[in-house]
C-alpha positions, 0 to 999 in steps of 0.5 A, a space after each residue: 587900033 591893033 587891040 581892037 583888030 581882032 575884036 570880032 573874029 572868035 579865034 582873035 586869041 589864037 593869032 599873034 596880036 591876039 595873043 599880045 593884046 590878052 597878056 596887056 590886058 591881064 597885067 594892066 588888071 594885076 596893076 589895077 589890083 595892086 592899087 585898089 587892094 594893097 597900095 594906098 596912093 592917096 588918090 583925091 580927085 576923079 582926074 586921078 583916078 583916071 591917069 591911075 586907071 590908063 597908067 599903066 597900059 603904056 610901059 606894059 604895051 611898050 615892054 611886051 611889044 619887044 616880043 613882037 619883033 621876035 620872029 621865031 613864032 615859038 621863041 616870040 610866045 616864050 619871050 612875051 611869057 617871060 616878060 609877063 613872069 618879070 614884069 609881075 614878079 616886080 609889081 608883087 615884090 613891091 607889093 609885098 615890100 610896101 605890106 611892111 615898109 608903106 613905099 616901094 622898092 628902089 634898085 639900091 633896096 634890090 641891089 642890096 637884098 642879099 645883104 637883108 634877105 637871109 633874116 627876112 624868112 618868116 617875116 616876108 611869109 606871114 605878109 602874104 595873103 590869099 588873094 596873091 595867086 591872083 597875080 599869078 594865076 593868068 601866067 599859070 593858067 596861059 601855059 597850061 592853055 599852051 601847052 594843051 594847044 587851047 592856045 594856038 601858036 600863030 605862026 605867021 610872023 608880025 611885020 617890022 612895021 607893025 611890031 614898030 607901030 605899036 612901039 609907037 603906039 606906047 610911046 604916044 600914050 606915054 606922051 599922054 599919060 605924062 602930059 596928064 600926070 603934069 596937069 594935075 602935078 606940075 614938074 611932077 619928075 623935078 619935085 618928086 614929094 614921094 615915090 607914091 607921086 610916080 606910081 600914082 601918076 605913071 605907073 610902076 614900071 616907069 618909078 623903076 626906070 627913073 629910081 634906076 637913073 636916080 641911082 645912077 646920077 647919085 653914082 656920078 656925083 659920088 665918084 665926081 663929088 671934091 673938097 669944094 663940095 664940102 664947103 657949102 656942107 660946112 657953111 650950112 654946119 656951122 650956120 646950124 650949130 647950136 650952143 650947149 646949153 651950159 647948165 647939162 654941158 659936160 653932167 656925164 663926162 667920162 661915163 659909160 654909155 649904153 645905148 638900147 635899142 627899143 625897137 618898134 617902140 612908138 610913144 604912144 606906148 608910154 603910159 599906155 594902159 591896155 582893157 583886157 577882156 572884162 575891162 580890166 587895165 594892164 599897163 603895158 610898159 610899167 618900167 619903161 614909165 618910171 624911166 620915163 618921169 624919172 628925175 634922172 631921166 630926161 626924156 622927149 616927148 616930141 622926138 620922132 624917127 626920121 628913118 626911110 626905107 632902112 629901118 633900123 639900120 637908118 635910126 642907127 645913121 642918123 644916131 650914130 652920125 647926125 645925118 640922115 640914111 639914103 632917100 633911096 635904099 638903106 645907107 648900111 647895105 649900099 654905101 656902109 663898106 665904102 663911105 667915110 664916117 666919124 661917128 659917134 664910136 670913133 669920135 669918142 675913141 680918138 678923143 676921150 678914150 672910150 672903148 666901143 662894142 656893140 652887140 647884136 643877137 642875130 646875124 652880122 652880115 644882117 644890114 651889112 652890120 660886120 662891114 659898116 661898123 669898122 667904118 664907124 669905129 666900133 672896137 668889138 660886135 658880138 652878133 649873133 654867133 656869139 650866142 647860144 640861139 636855138 629854136 627855142 629862144 630866138 625867132 627870125 630875128 634874132 635872140 630874144 630880148 632877154 637871153 640876149 642881155 644875160 648873155 651879153 655880160 659874159 662879154 660886157 664885162 671884160 670891155 675896158 671903161 669908159 666904153 660906148 656900148 649899143 645893145 640891139 633888141 629885137 623882140 618887139 619886132 613885126 610880127 609881135 609873136 607872143 613868147 610862151 614862158 615870158 609874157 603868157 598872160 598878157 592880154 592881147 589886144 582885140 582889133 580886126 589886125 593880129 599884127 596889132 594885137 600881139 604889138 603890145 605884149 611884145 612891148 610888155 616882154 621888152 620892159 621887162 627885159 630892159 628891166 633886168 638889165 637895169 637891175 644888173 648894172 646896179 648889182 655890177 656897179 655900172 648904173 652909177 657910172 654911166 649914161 644910159 640912152 634908150 630909143 625907138 628905132 622907127 613905127 611899129 605899126 605901119 600906116 596901112 594899120 593905123 586906122 586898126 590902132 585908131 580906137 586903142 587910141 581914142 580916135 575911129 576909123 573915119 577920124 584917122 586922116 594922114 595928120 594922125 600916121 604923121 603924130 605917131 611917129 613920135 618915138 622915145 628918146 630918154 637919157 638917163 643920167 643916175 644922180 641927176 636930180 632935175 630930170 623929167 619930160 621936155 616938150 621941145 621938138 627933135 629928132 633922131 638926127 639931133 641924138 649925137 650932138 646931144 649926147 656929145 655935149 652931156 659928156 662935154 665934148 663939143 660937136 663945133 668941130 664935126 659934121 653934124 646936121 642935128 642940133 643939141 635938144 637942151 639947146 636954146 638954140 634950137 629950132 625945133 624943125 623935124 624933117 623926114 625923109 618923105 618931105 614931111 616937115 614937123 614943128 610945135 606950130 606947123 605940120 606940113 604934108 606936101 602941101 597940106 599944113 595942119 595945126 601940130 597943136 590941135 590936129 586941125 587942118 588950115 584949110 586957106 592958111 593967110 599970107 604969114 602963115 605961108 611964108 613962115 611955111 614956106 621958110 620952114 620947108 626950105 630949112 628942112 630941105 637944105 637939111 635934107 640935101 646936106 645930108 643927101 651932099 654928105 653920104 653920095 658925095 662921101 664928102 667925109 673922106 675930105 674932112 681934114 678939120 676934125 682932128 680924127 685919123 681916118 680909120 682904117 677897117 682892116 685893124 678891125 677884127 670881129 673874130 675871138 674877141 672875148 680872147 681879144 678882151 682877156 688879153 687886154 685885162 692880162 696886159 693891163 693888169 691892176 690897171 684894168 677898167 673891166 667890171 670883171 677887173 674891179 669885182 676881183 677876176 670875178 664874173 657877173 654873169 649871175 648877178 643878171 636876174 630874170 623872171 617870166 611874165 607870171 612870176 612878176 605877176 605873182 609877186 604882186 599878187 595878181 594871177 594871170 591867165 593865159 588870155 588864148 594867146 599864141 605861144 610861138 616860142 619861149 625863152 629860158 628863165 633862170 
């Protein structure tokens, strides 16, 4: 009624209620723009379209009605503009975030934004679109119209009962909205399969409030957690434990561990050949392909990433702790400097005498690593401050892979063996810009999406960087005494871009569906054990949560004493159930997306499942959801602080000092003297830095007798070739 009150008044916009109505309608239209253009909410019926159409109205009227209670005319208009600007900022921030993460911003993400924002500048700029001006132009125009008095400020106040009537109307409208939503999705707020559902049915504002309540409740649970809460977790871990395979247990005992983090690397890159404009095929990752199929490598082609919005940091959480990141926001930034961990660096340090070290050519505060790593038990962390980083060898996510690995040698060679090390590569990171010298000549894919087009070239650059690092390991003598674990941390191409990728993977855009979105979440997981002869490609299904128990068993360390939610890939008892943070579950038999079931082997929809199939799926969902629930109990309640049965001593973060670390390493070498096990010492106190050799893509091709061309590449940065 209030919206129609001034319908026939040509000056209705100059009334307080008319101006209010205008701002409500403008913000409602911006929501519809985001729903239509930027968000993929999975609308499945006309009824859902109706709900989506009305869902933004109730909360918009409710929030904007606060300005109606302000008596001062000028202040009332300013208040309404401020509310409109803030809600637009929230909406627009979610639009930008969704373009990269295919997800919505949670309260935890907002709270941790300052710890990750410093490295996102250029990448964020690339997410903007020309039409983004539409999200802000209304506010700008309205301010100009007010300033020039084209829209006049109504001096008459709104009666309190009228303002209250508007607020009450919004509550009534929300109740109707919620009723419609519950009709289509029963127990919507109790059984939330994904954040998409909340936004689709109730709107962005409700999602933010709902998420805030959930975050508060999680904080309260952590404060109220006790020793008793660990009992259920321990029972689950004991029942879920998969005993090691006798043939694999201890085959890498005492060896160095070298993790190589393959940024944004998906399984489909392995063995992939990209055709150039002349139809000539170019092998994207020839070295990684050779590793993947080597009889010294135990490779898994049905391994999936299981990250949430924490992406890279979630992968680190999974691989080094064998539990998941948070359901809302990144664990590293929210709980990394608060929680207790019993992670791989700490386990191997306390029980096997390993020295642990992480290398990353970006700022230590990115993802809060400089604090979280202390609590994971890393003795050393060499971040970007230890590297020669300049505009010619880096981009917004840090040092390019070749100079990063080359410069890391000066520190790695002084680390005492056995060591547990991690090298975080970044060059194959969105926005996948090509590098002037190092991969000029590698063809660009020909799709409508520039991000996809550059993805293969940066993957090729990563591949050559890894090969050069392996060459160094062999030349320095580290290779034979190490187990090298290579893993893709998360998707490189987001779901919103997969249809543009489809043709390169042998499908049309029309054929591509949600099953395919899930299938391409496979990432390579490789355990390279020099000297072994029984390696090869294993088709066992698993996820990143399974990597730690697998690694520890290879090292001869039984995991039965630790709280770990994964299972050894090699174990004959492995259940092969892969749970995703968004509720999706994959097994060799079924791919389960909410209530939809696909045949994993064929990709066919199981439209009318039998009673037997439904019972199987129900059991699988129960197991997958239980694993996620146990992970959330561990992290939200910080339950590892109560676990005294592991035999591990509590970590004191204050004992770790990530400053002047090279001096610390040199001092240990001097103290150990002839007993020093560092590579530097074993080379008669001679540096091994010169053993690292690097080549450009052009040089590599010339050695093969192949002539390269620039292929019209965009030359944005370069790395130094020596």
